py3Dmol code that shows the C-alpha trace and the ligand (Angstrom):
import py3Dmol

protein = """\
ATOM      1  CA  MET A   1       7.188 107.434 141.955  1.00  0.00           C
ATOM      2  CA  ILE A   2       8.333 105.621 138.859  1.00  0.00           C
ATOM      3  CA  ASP A   3      10.474 107.646 136.557  1.00  0.00           C
ATOM      4  CA  HIS A   4      12.553 107.120 133.463  1.00  0.00           C
ATOM      5  CA  ILE A   5      16.073 105.750 133.654  1.00  0.00           C
ATOM      6  CA  THR A   6      18.510 108.574 132.934  1.00  0.00           C
ATOM      7  CA  VAL A   7      22.265 108.980 132.666  1.00  0.00           C
ATOM      8  CA  PRO A   8      23.845 110.890 135.579  1.00  0.00           C
ATOM      9  CA  ALA A   9      26.347 112.587 133.242  1.00  0.00           C
ATOM     10  CA  LEU A  10      23.419 114.196 131.415  1.00  0.00           C
ATOM     11  CA  ASP A  11      21.450 115.069 134.541  1.00  0.00           C
ATOM     12  CA  GLU A  12      23.807 117.929 135.377  1.00  0.00           C
ATOM     13  CA  THR A  13      23.462 120.201 132.327  1.00  0.00           C
ATOM     14  CA  GLY A  14      21.463 118.177 129.806  1.00  0.00           C
ATOM     15  CA  PHE A  15      24.368 117.695 127.391  1.00  0.00           C
ATOM     16  CA  VAL A  16      27.879 116.299 127.151  1.00  0.00           C
ATOM     17  CA  VAL A  17      30.652 116.873 124.645  1.00  0.00           C
ATOM     18  CA  LEU A  18      32.731 113.756 123.979  1.00  0.00           C
ATOM     19  CA  ASP A  19      36.236 113.638 122.605  1.00  0.00           C
ATOM     20  CA  PRO A  20      36.164 113.897 118.798  1.00  0.00           C
ATOM     21  CA  TYR A  21      36.069 111.077 116.287  1.00  0.00           C
ATOM     22  CA  ASP A  22      37.009 112.329 112.848  1.00  0.00           C
ATOM     23  CA  GLN A  23      35.521 110.417 109.931  1.00  0.00           C
ATOM     24  CA  SER A  24      35.748 113.315 107.457  1.00  0.00           C
ATOM     25  CA  ARG A  25      38.096 111.420 105.114  1.00  0.00           C
ATOM     26  CA  ASP A  26      35.383 108.854 104.575  1.00  0.00           C
ATOM     27  CA  PRO A  27      32.687 110.970 102.837  1.00  0.00           C
ATOM     28  CA  GLU A  28      31.333 108.235 100.545  1.00  0.00           C
ATOM     29  CA  GLU A  29      29.744 106.749 103.673  1.00  0.00           C
ATOM     30  CA  TRP A  30      27.220 109.601 103.768  1.00  0.00           C
ATOM     31  CA  LEU A  31      27.327 110.900 100.197  1.00  0.00           C
ATOM     32  CA  ASP A  32      26.296 107.520  98.749  1.00  0.00           C
ATOM     33  CA  LEU A  33      23.241 107.153 100.977  1.00  0.00           C
ATOM     34  CA  GLU A  34      19.708 107.584  99.709  1.00  0.00           C
ATOM     35  CA  TYR A  35      18.278 110.895 100.903  1.00  0.00           C
ATOM     36  CA  THR A  36      14.702 111.899 101.295  1.00  0.00           C
ATOM     37  CA  VAL A  37      13.291 115.394 101.605  1.00  0.00           C
ATOM     38  CA  TRP A  38      12.147 115.899 105.167  1.00  0.00           C
ATOM     39  CA  ARG A  39      11.352 119.348 106.385  1.00  0.00           C
ATOM     40  CA  SER A  40      13.264 119.969 109.582  1.00  0.00           C
ATOM     41  CA  SER A  41      15.231 122.922 110.926  1.00  0.00           C
ATOM     42  CA  GLY A  42      16.194 124.779 107.763  1.00  0.00           C
ATOM     43  CA  VAL A  43      16.764 123.451 104.263  1.00  0.00           C
ATOM     44  CA  THR A  44      17.421 119.794 104.948  1.00  0.00           C
ATOM     45  CA  ARG A  45      17.410 116.311 103.503  1.00  0.00           C
ATOM     46  CA  PHE A  46      17.675 113.142 105.547  1.00  0.00           C
ATOM     47  CA  ALA A  47      19.165 109.731 104.877  1.00  0.00           C
ATOM     48  CA  PRO A  48      17.588 107.383 107.412  1.00  0.00           C
ATOM     49  CA  LEU A  49      19.652 104.395 108.547  1.00  0.00           C
ATOM     50  CA  THR A  50      16.796 103.119 110.688  1.00  0.00           C
ATOM     51  CA  SER A  51      13.067 103.692 110.511  1.00  0.00           C
ATOM     52  CA  TYR A  52       9.846 102.387 111.992  1.00  0.00           C
ATOM     53  CA  ALA A  53       9.739  99.338 109.720  1.00  0.00           C
ATOM     54  CA  GLY A  54      12.935  99.430 107.646  1.00  0.00           C
ATOM     55  CA  GLU A  55      11.545 101.605 104.829  1.00  0.00           C
ATOM     56  CA  ILE A  56      13.310 104.756 103.639  1.00  0.00           C
ATOM     57  CA  GLU A  57      11.205 107.318 105.464  1.00  0.00           C
ATOM     58  CA  CYS A  58      11.686 109.629 108.427  1.00  0.00           C
ATOM     59  CA  ASN A  59       8.385 109.889 110.243  1.00  0.00           C
ATOM     60  CA  GLY A  60       8.301 109.645 114.041  1.00  0.00           C
ATOM     61  CA  PHE A  61       7.625 106.089 115.186  1.00  0.00           C
ATOM     62  CA  TRP A  62       4.629 107.410 117.131  1.00  0.00           C
ATOM     63  CA  ASN A  63       2.981 108.512 113.861  1.00  0.00           C
ATOM     64  CA  HIS A  64       2.757 104.942 112.579  1.00  0.00           C
ATOM     65  CA  THR A  65       0.249 102.185 113.339  1.00  0.00           C
ATOM     66  CA  PRO A  66       0.695 100.836 115.896  1.00  0.00           C
ATOM     67  CA  PRO A  67       2.568 103.787 117.375  1.00  0.00           C
ATOM     68  CA  ARG A  68       5.676 103.181 119.443  1.00  0.00           C
ATOM     69  CA  PRO A  69       8.309 105.316 121.165  1.00  0.00           C
ATOM     70  CA  ASP A  70      11.566 106.362 119.516  1.00  0.00           C
ATOM     71  CA  LYS A  71      13.177 102.981 120.217  1.00  0.00           C
ATOM     72  CA  ASP A  72      13.895  99.739 118.371  1.00  0.00           C
ATOM     73  CA  GLY A  73      14.617 101.378 115.039  1.00  0.00           C
ATOM     74  CA  VAL A  74      14.702  98.851 112.184  1.00  0.00           C
ATOM     75  CA  TRP A  75      17.941  99.026 110.194  1.00  0.00           C
ATOM     76  CA  ILE A  76      17.415  99.720 106.492  1.00  0.00           C
ATOM     77  CA  ALA A  77      19.415  97.064 104.629  1.00  0.00           C
ATOM     78  CA  SER A  78      20.178  99.130 101.508  1.00  0.00           C
ATOM     79  CA  GLN A  79      21.528 102.005 103.626  1.00  0.00           C
ATOM     80  CA  VAL A  80      23.451  99.854 106.111  1.00  0.00           C
ATOM     81  CA  GLU A  81      25.285  98.286 103.160  1.00  0.00           C
ATOM     82  CA  ARG A  82      26.651 101.699 102.181  1.00  0.00           C
ATOM     83  CA  ALA A  83      27.483 102.996 105.641  1.00  0.00           C
ATOM     84  CA  ALA A  84      28.886 100.175 107.748  1.00  0.00           C
ATOM     85  CA  HIS A  85      31.146 102.535 109.675  1.00  0.00           C
ATOM     86  CA  LEU A  86      28.322 104.945 110.581  1.00  0.00           C
ATOM     87  CA  VAL A  87      26.224 102.000 111.717  1.00  0.00           C
ATOM     88  CA  ARG A  88      29.075 100.745 113.894  1.00  0.00           C
ATOM     89  CA  ARG A  89      29.355 104.185 115.465  1.00  0.00           C
ATOM     90  CA  ALA A  90      25.634 104.289 116.220  1.00  0.00           C
ATOM     91  CA  GLN A  91      25.808 100.812 117.753  1.00  0.00           C
ATOM     92  CA  GLU A  92      29.069 101.365 119.618  1.00  0.00           C
ATOM     93  CA  PRO A  93      27.587 102.181 123.052  1.00  0.00           C
ATOM     94  CA  GLY A  94      25.348  99.117 122.973  1.00  0.00           C
ATOM     95  CA  ALA A  95      22.426 101.355 123.944  1.00  0.00           C
ATOM     96  CA  GLY A  96      19.087 100.853 122.225  1.00  0.00           C
ATOM     97  CA  VAL A  97      18.848 102.811 118.952  1.00  0.00           C
ATOM     98  CA  GLY A  98      15.643 104.497 117.841  1.00  0.00           C
ATOM     99  CA  ARG A  99      15.769 106.801 114.855  1.00  0.00           C
ATOM    100  CA  CYS A 100      19.222 107.025 113.281  1.00  0.00           C
ATOM    101  CA  ARG A 101      19.861 109.182 110.252  1.00  0.00           C
ATOM    102  CA  VAL A 102      22.275 111.462 108.457  1.00  0.00           C
ATOM    103  CA  VAL A 103      21.056 115.034 108.094  1.00  0.00           C
ATOM    104  CA  GLU A 104      22.228 117.318 105.322  1.00  0.00           C
ATOM    105  CA  LEU A 105      21.843 121.001 106.146  1.00  0.00           C
ATOM    106  CA  GLN A 106      22.395 123.951 103.812  1.00  0.00           C
ATOM    107  CA  ARG A 107      23.905 127.240 104.873  1.00  0.00           C
ATOM    108  CA  ASN A 108      21.649 129.491 106.947  1.00  0.00           C
ATOM    109  CA  GLU A 109      21.754 132.686 108.965  1.00  0.00           C
ATOM    110  CA  TYR A 110      21.850 133.029 112.739  1.00  0.00           C
ATOM    111  CA  ALA A 111      18.297 134.448 112.674  1.00  0.00           C
ATOM    112  CA  ASP A 112      17.128 131.360 110.743  1.00  0.00           C
ATOM    113  CA  ALA A 113      18.665 129.060 113.344  1.00  0.00           C
ATOM    114  CA  VAL A 114      16.991 131.001 116.156  1.00  0.00           C
ATOM    115  CA  TYR A 115      13.642 130.692 114.394  1.00  0.00           C
ATOM    116  CA  ASN A 116      14.304 126.972 113.883  1.00  0.00           C
ATOM    117  CA  LEU A 117      14.916 126.326 117.594  1.00  0.00           C
ATOM    118  CA  HIS A 118      12.684 123.450 118.684  1.00  0.00           C
ATOM    119  CA  GLN A 119      12.417 120.754 121.309  1.00  0.00           C
ATOM    120  CA  ASP A 120      12.297 117.129 120.195  1.00  0.00           C
ATOM    121  CA  ASP A 121       9.553 114.747 121.114  1.00  0.00           C
ATOM    122  CA  ASN A 122      11.713 111.649 121.536  1.00  0.00           C
ATOM    123  CA  ASN A 123       9.973 110.433 124.648  1.00  0.00           C
ATOM    124  CA  ARG A 124       6.432 110.445 123.431  1.00  0.00           C
ATOM    125  CA  LEU A 125       4.859 107.103 124.468  1.00  0.00           C
ATOM    126  CA  ASN A 126       8.081 106.145 126.278  1.00  0.00           C
ATOM    127  CA  PRO A 127       6.985 103.998 129.255  1.00  0.00           C
ATOM    128  CA  GLU A 128       8.140 105.070 132.707  1.00  0.00           C
ATOM    129  CA  GLY A 129      10.730 102.769 134.218  1.00  0.00           C
ATOM    130  CA  THR A 130      12.531 102.461 130.873  1.00  0.00           C
ATOM    131  CA  GLY A 131      15.405 104.506 129.394  1.00  0.00           C
ATOM    132  CA  TRP A 132      14.889 108.190 128.585  1.00  0.00           C
ATOM    133  CA  VAL A 133      15.700 108.832 124.913  1.00  0.00           C
ATOM    134  CA  VAL A 134      18.489 111.335 124.203  1.00  0.00           C
ATOM    135  CA  ARG A 135      20.194 112.268 120.968  1.00  0.00           C
ATOM    136  CA  ALA A 136      23.727 112.094 119.658  1.00  0.00           C
ATOM    137  CA  PHE A 137      24.977 114.599 117.093  1.00  0.00           C
ATOM    138  CA  PHE A 138      28.159 113.468 115.326  1.00  0.00           C
ATOM    139  CA  ASN A 139      29.454 116.081 112.929  1.00  0.00           C
ATOM    140  CA  LEU A 140      30.753 114.360 109.810  1.00  0.00           C
ATOM    141  CA  THR A 141      31.930 117.355 107.784  1.00  0.00           C
ATOM    142  CA  ASP A 142      34.334 119.984 109.118  1.00  0.00           C
ATOM    143  CA  ASP A 143      32.139 122.943 110.104  1.00  0.00           C
ATOM    144  CA  SER A 144      34.298 124.720 112.652  1.00  0.00           C
ATOM    145  CA  ASP A 145      32.488 128.033 112.142  1.00  0.00           C
ATOM    146  CA  SER A 146      29.042 126.467 112.552  1.00  0.00           C
ATOM    147  CA  LEU A 147      27.370 126.230 115.942  1.00  0.00           C
ATOM    148  CA  LEU A 148      24.878 123.933 117.599  1.00  0.00           C
ATOM    149  CA  LEU A 149      22.662 126.333 119.563  1.00  0.00           C
ATOM    150  CA  LEU A 150      21.051 125.098 122.785  1.00  0.00           C
ATOM    151  CA  ARG A 151      18.630 127.255 124.756  1.00  0.00           C
ATOM    152  CA  ARG A 152      16.863 126.428 127.983  1.00  0.00           C
ATOM    153  CA  ASP A 153      14.382 129.216 127.275  1.00  0.00           C
ATOM    154  CA  ARG A 154      13.354 129.568 123.665  1.00  0.00           C
ATOM    155  CA  PHE A 155      12.946 133.333 123.918  1.00  0.00           C
ATOM    156  CA  ASP A 156      15.922 134.141 126.131  1.00  0.00           C
ATOM    157  CA  PRO A 157      19.257 134.379 124.288  1.00  0.00           C
ATOM    158  CA  SER A 158      21.128 134.653 127.602  1.00  0.00           C
ATOM    159  CA  THR A 159      20.348 130.943 128.091  1.00  0.00           C
ATOM    160  CA  GLU A 160      22.019 130.063 124.786  1.00  0.00           C
ATOM    161  CA  LEU A 161      24.966 127.678 124.659  1.00  0.00           C
ATOM    162  CA  ARG A 162      26.955 127.490 121.432  1.00  0.00           C
ATOM    163  CA  ILE A 163      28.867 124.351 120.542  1.00  0.00           C
ATOM    164  CA  PRO A 164      31.253 124.535 117.549  1.00  0.00           C
ATOM    165  CA  LEU A 165      31.028 121.722 115.006  1.00  0.00           C
ATOM    166  CA  PRO A 166      34.505 120.840 113.706  1.00  0.00           C
ATOM    167  CA  ALA A 167      34.967 117.501 111.965  1.00  0.00           C
ATOM    168  CA  GLY A 168      34.359 114.651 114.357  1.00  0.00           C
ATOM    169  CA  SER A 169      32.688 116.655 117.124  1.00  0.00           C
ATOM    170  CA  ARG A 170      30.364 114.498 119.206  1.00  0.00           C
ATOM    171  CA  VAL A 171      27.642 115.900 121.411  1.00  0.00           C
ATOM    172  CA  ILE A 172      24.890 114.064 123.277  1.00  0.00           C
ATOM    173  CA  VAL A 173      21.896 116.209 124.166  1.00  0.00           C
ATOM    174  CA  ASP A 174      18.675 115.750 126.051  1.00  0.00           C
ATOM    175  CA  THR A 175      16.796 117.368 123.181  1.00  0.00           C
ATOM    176  CA  GLN A 176      13.553 117.600 125.127  1.00  0.00           C
ATOM    177  CA  ARG A 177      15.258 119.791 127.687  1.00  0.00           C
ATOM    178  CA  PHE A 178      16.838 122.140 125.183  1.00  0.00           C
ATOM    179  CA  TRP A 179      15.512 124.221 122.350  1.00  0.00           C
ATOM    180  CA  HIS A 180      18.067 123.462 119.686  1.00  0.00           C
ATOM    181  CA  ALA A 181      19.071 124.152 116.064  1.00  0.00           C
ATOM    182  CA  VAL A 182      22.242 124.546 114.012  1.00  0.00           C
ATOM    183  CA  TRP A 183      23.605 127.760 112.589  1.00  0.00           C
ATOM    184  CA  HIS A 184      25.546 126.482 109.577  1.00  0.00           C
ATOM    185  CA  ARG A 185      27.904 129.028 108.091  1.00  0.00           C
ATOM    186  CA  GLY A 186      29.677 126.889 105.471  1.00  0.00           C
ATOM    187  CA  ASP A 187      29.073 127.092 101.721  1.00  0.00           C
ATOM    188  CA  ALA A 188      29.054 123.312 101.405  1.00  0.00           C
ATOM    189  CA  PRO A 189      26.274 121.375 103.145  1.00  0.00           C
ATOM    190  CA  ARG A 190      26.827 120.141 106.672  1.00  0.00           C
ATOM    191  CA  TYR A 191      26.407 116.415 107.308  1.00  0.00           C
ATOM    192  CA  SER A 192      25.762 114.997 110.736  1.00  0.00           C
ATOM    193  CA  LEU A 193      24.819 111.581 112.101  1.00  0.00           C
ATOM    194  CA  ILE A 194      21.903 111.909 114.518  1.00  0.00           C
ATOM    195  CA  THR A 195      21.016 108.927 116.684  1.00  0.00           C
ATOM    196  CA  SER A 196      18.325 108.454 119.318  1.00  0.00           C
ATOM    197  CA  TRP A 197      19.787 106.437 122.188  1.00  0.00           C
ATOM    198  CA  GLU A 198      18.146 104.870 125.173  1.00  0.00           C
ATOM    199  CA  SER A 199      19.624 106.008 128.484  1.00  0.00           C
ATOM    200  CA  GLY A 200      21.048 103.346 130.777  1.00  0.00           C
ATOM    201  CA  PRO A 201      24.307 101.861 132.045  1.00  0.00           C
ATOM    202  CA  ALA A 202      25.615 101.191 128.512  1.00  0.00           C
ATOM    203  CA  LEU A 203      25.277 104.826 127.471  1.00  0.00           C
ATOM    204  CA  GLU A 204      26.716 105.941 130.792  1.00  0.00           C
ATOM    205  CA  ALA A 205      29.828 103.785 130.265  1.00  0.00           C
ATOM    206  CA  TYR A 206      30.202 105.057 126.697  1.00  0.00           C
ATOM    207  CA  ILE A 207      30.105 108.686 127.861  1.00  0.00           C
ATOM    208  CA  ARG A 208      32.693 107.945 130.522  1.00  0.00           C
ATOM    209  CA  ASP A 209      34.968 106.045 128.102  1.00  0.00           C
ATOM    210  CA  HIS A 210      34.902 108.971 125.670  1.00  0.00           C
ATOM    211  CA  HIS A 211      35.473 111.588 128.361  1.00  0.00           C
ATOM    212  CA  GLY A 212      32.117 113.338 128.166  1.00  0.00           C
ATOM    213  CA  VAL A 213      32.214 116.851 129.582  1.00  0.00           C
ATOM    214  CA  PRO A 214      28.952 118.567 130.584  1.00  0.00           C
ATOM    215  CA  HIS A 215      30.225 122.045 129.694  1.00  0.00           C
ATOM    216  CA  THR A 216      31.369 124.033 126.679  1.00  0.00           C
ATOM    217  CA  ALA A 217      33.494 127.165 126.265  1.00  0.00           C
ATOM    218  CA  ARG A 218      31.645 130.450 125.837  1.00  0.00           C
ATOM    219  CA  VAL A 219      31.367 131.602 122.216  1.00  0.00           C
ATOM    220  CA  PRO A 220      30.465 135.301 122.175  1.00  0.00           C
ATOM    221  CA  LEU A 221      28.317 136.663 119.358  1.00  0.00           C
ATOM    222  CA  ASP A 222      27.706 140.204 118.187  1.00  0.00           C
ATOM    223  CA  ALA A 223      24.980 141.686 120.406  1.00  0.00           C
ATOM    224  CA  ALA A 224      23.277 143.534 117.540  1.00  0.00           C
ATOM    225  CA  MET A 225      23.017 140.306 115.536  1.00  0.00           C
ATOM    226  CA  VAL A 226      21.466 138.502 118.497  1.00  0.00           C
ATOM    227  CA  GLU A 227      18.984 141.319 119.016  1.00  0.00           C
ATOM    228  CA  HIS A 228      18.068 141.296 115.335  1.00  0.00           C
ATOM    229  CA  ALA A 229      17.489 137.529 115.487  1.00  0.00           C
ATOM    230  CA  GLN A 230      15.170 137.946 118.497  1.00  0.00           C
ATOM    231  CA  ARG A 231      13.080 140.521 116.639  1.00  0.00           C
ATOM    232  CA  GLU A 232      12.981 138.242 113.593  1.00  0.00           C
ATOM    233  CA  LEU A 233      11.927 135.301 115.755  1.00  0.00           C
ATOM    234  CA  HIS A 234       8.915 137.182 117.079  1.00  0.00           C
ATOM    235  CA  ARG A 235       8.092 138.640 113.657  1.00  0.00           C
ATOM    236  CA  ARG A 236       8.204 135.255 111.915  1.00  0.00           C
ATOM    237  CA  LEU A 237       6.189 133.527 114.645  1.00  0.00           C
ATOM    238  CA  GLU A 238       3.520 136.215 114.378  1.00  0.00           C
ATOM    239  CA  GLU A 239       3.521 135.934 110.590  1.00  0.00           C
ATOM    240  CA  ARG A 240       3.127 132.177 110.892  1.00  0.00           C
ATOM    241  CA  ARG A 241       0.339 132.528 113.431  1.00  0.00           C
ATOM    242  CA  GLN A 242      -1.560 134.831 111.093  1.00  0.00           C
ATOM    243  CA  THR A 243      -1.077 132.489 108.140  1.00  0.00           C
ATOM    244  CA  MET A 244      -2.340 129.557 110.152  1.00  0.00           C
ATOM    245  CA  ALA A 245      -5.289 131.565 111.479  1.00  0.00           C
ATOM    246  CA  ALA A 246      -6.191 132.536 107.903  1.00  0.00           C
ATOM    247  CA  LEU A 247      -6.155 128.850 106.978  1.00  0.00           C
ATOM    248  CA  GLY A 248      -8.344 128.084 109.985  1.00  0.00           C
ATOM    249  CA  ALA A 249      -5.677 125.799 111.360  1.00  0.00           C
ATOM    250  CA  ALA A 250      -4.319 125.676 114.876  1.00  0.00           C
ATOM    251  CA  PHE A 251      -0.919 127.246 115.349  1.00  0.00           C
ATOM    252  CA  VAL A 252       1.717 124.593 115.332  1.00  0.00           C
ATOM    253  CA  SER A 253       5.248 125.545 116.202  1.00  0.00           C
ATOM    254  CA  PRO A 254       7.970 123.929 114.076  1.00  0.00           C
ATOM    255  CA  GLU A 255       8.662 121.028 116.412  1.00  0.00           C
ATOM    256  CA  ARG A 256       9.463 117.479 115.568  1.00  0.00           C
TER     257      ARG A 256
END
"""
ligand_1 = """\
1
FE2
Fe 15.724 118.263 116.988
"""
view = py3Dmol.view(width=600, height=400)
view.addModel(protein, "pdb")
view.setStyle({"model": 0}, {"cartoon": {"style": "trace"}})
view.addModel(ligand_1, "xyz")
view.setStyle({"model": 1}, {"stick": {}})
view.zoomTo()
view.show()
């Protein structure tokens, strides 16, 4: 059976936390970029550094003609000029880069993040025998109270892992294995560099060199808040289903 090439370090749990790389004293790198409104998990804007053809837009490469997998992103010259350091960081492993962008996320509530949980679609059209696409999340701002939520089961909070996002935190996630979203508790927007990387020996060496650990400490949350968020999740999904049904459209969960 042919399969995709994966990285053993990610096979174990589906994510690794690397040692931090703090670039928070360098904010003009992301503040000077050109942002575009792109509806994702929460109130967001995106500054793409790569795209399907080098234009400033964020659509999945598979939505273009001809479609292609989330690989071989074309660097956007006007953005690269303003963010040489971010580009270097995305290229550092030497792994193939697909979509690469800075996301700006506004404050939200835990229940919003739970509703926003989604799985990515990075491996659509990805040919077997080539590298499985995973995603790197580099936190640029210092958001120590904010959490990257990862759930194996969308509806089961006991499967939830919570990774704090201080300045410089670096996490690589198989985002098709995990339902994921960020609970951002800061008043100022959170900025993060998100890069799609192709799995293979280069990424494996990078994870090893930066001491990737496939575990994270437990972060307990208030049980009543978690229960409230679960009720909200079901309520909002039902509300959405009814809205879509009224429009005669098929229910589409907020995935991307
Ligand atoms: Fe995602």
